[in-house]
N, C-alpha and C positions, 0 to 999 in steps of 0.2 A: 784467873777469870780475863785476864790480857793475852796470857798463854795459848787458850782455851780458842779465842779471839784470834789469834795468828794460823794456830792450826784450821779454823776454820776456812778463812781468807785461804790457806794454801791449799786446800782441797778444791775450792771452786777455783780454783785457776791452773787447777791439774787434773780436773775430770775428762780433760779432752785426750790425756794421756792414757786415761784408761779407756779408749773407745778407739784409741789410735792402737793400742796394744792388743785390743779383740778382733780390729779389722787385720792387724797383721797377724794375727796368729791363726783367722779362718781362711787368707789367702797364702799363706806358709811363706809370711817374707820376715827372714830372720834379721834382728837387730843384735849385733855383735856388743859387748858390753864398753868400749871405747866411743862408741855410736851414742849408748844410750849415756856415758858421760857426757857427752858434746849437747846431747839432746837438754839433760839437766843442767847444765853449765850454764846452754843460751835463756830458759826460762829463771835461773838464778840472777843472773847479766841485768836482765831488762828487767826485774821488780828492781832489783839494784839502783838501776840510773832512773827507772820513775820514781819511786821515792825518794833517792836523792833531790829528783825536782820539786817534788812535792815536800820536802822538810824546807828547800829553798824558798819555796811561796809561801809555806807557814809562818818563815821568820816577817812577816809585815804586818801579820795578825798577831794578837793575843793568845795566850794559849787555848785560853775558852771558846775562841773563835773560830781558829784556827779546827779544833776537835771537830764544830759544829759542817765548818764548810764540806772537812773530808768525810763525816757522816753522811752528810745530804748528796755528797758527791756520788757515795758508796750505794748510797739508796736510786738514785738517778742511773750508775750504770746497773744496779740490779736491776731496774724495771725495762732499762732497754736490754740486755739478755731474754727478761720474758717476752718482752717485744716482739726479738729476733726469730726466738723459740717456736711461737704461736705460728710468724707469717711464714718459717719453714714448713711446718705440719699442714697450714692450709696448703700453701705452694706444692705438695707432696700429694696430697688430697686432690686437686683440681689439675696433676699435673701438668704442672704450669715448671717450665727451666729454672734451674735454683741456682743457675750461677753469677757472680757477682761483676766482675768485669772481664773487658777483655783487655791486657796491660802490654805495649809496649817494649820496654823495658822488662827484658828478661830474666832479670832477678826476680824484680818485684811479680812478676807474672808469674815465676815457679814457684813464689810464696804462696800467692792468693790461690791456686790451682792447690796446693797441699792443702791448706785451710778448708776447701769444701771438701776434698777426697784426699785423704792422710797416704793411701795405698800408692799417689803418683809420686811420692817422696824418694820410691826405688825409679829413678831417671833412666837407669842403664837395663831395667827389666831382669836383673843379676839375681832375684830374690833374697838379696842381702842389702841393708843399708849402712851404707859406708858411711864411712866420719865426712866426707864431704857432704853428702846427702844430707847427713842428719845436721850439717849444719843450715840448711835451709827450714829443714823440719821445726828444728829447734829454734827459730826465727818465727814460724807460721803458729806453733803452740803458745810462743811470747805474748802473741800479738793482742789477747784479749788481757793479757795485766797490766799493760802498759799505761792506761786510765786508771786501773782500781789501784796499781800499785801509788799515783800519784795521792788518791783517796784516803788510801791506809797509813802514808807517811804525813798527810795532813791531822789524820784522826789521834798521832800517835804512837803507830806500831815503831818496836826496834826493829831497823835496816837488816844489820847480821844475821839476826835469827828468822826473820819474816824470810828472807831470801835463801838462807839454809831450809827452811822446812819447804819449800817452792822447791826446789830441789831436788830433796829429798822425797817429796812424797811422787812428783812427777817420776823416779826410778820407779817409787813401790807399784805406783798406779796400774804403770805399762805391760811392768813385770805380771802385774797380777791378771792384768788386760789377755796376757799372751795364756797364763793358766787355765780360765775359763770360758777361752774362746770357741771351742766347741759344745760348752752346756749353756749358750746363751743367744737370744736374738739378738744381732746387731742392731733391727734397728728401735728392737726398746733400748739398748746403748745409746744411743743416739739420742734416743726423745729423753732419758734422763740426764744425759750428761750434755743438754742443751739447756732445760729449766732448770736444775739445780745450783748451778753458780748464781743465776738471778737469786735465786729464794736463800742462798745463805748471804750474798752481797746487802741485799735490804733487812736482813736479821744483824746482819753484824751493824752496818749503818744504824739501825733502828735501838739496838743496842747500847751505842757510843750517849746516845740522849736518858738512856736509865740510870 
């Protein structure tokens, strides 16, 4: 059961990789294996760092209290994700701008831009994501995993196994997105990718109480 929960968590934080794969497949943007490895490593590293922080916080509480706090945190993050998906959907219907922030710090600005539009990671418009560009893409794809990593660590998840599953699933889903890019609606992928993580986080959190 714990291994299934780890896989579900990894799926929740990796669905954006599938969306990226579809977007790149449609726009014929190549992602070499080295760049894919950098993306997976960035995601796994982000989860590891956040889980280590969560494990440190868990040390201040008993095992049962820590598990409950972690579960509640996952539920809260899931609700936040669902709320964000609803806001983005309403924004698209109303035709409003969906930009987050304009940042003066160039690296952070690039990451935020990539988070909203994955294809912008191709900074030099070469049609291929270089290892340098994949570093920024990996950071953008890892942002959603930070808070959730704290939650699952406090809930008692194994850090190496979770990080390995996140990195592995990120690779699989990006490649799967490439494979079916020509047969699926990009809008449909965005809708599913924005809703699914929230649902999974909520289910995992509830599952820790059962």
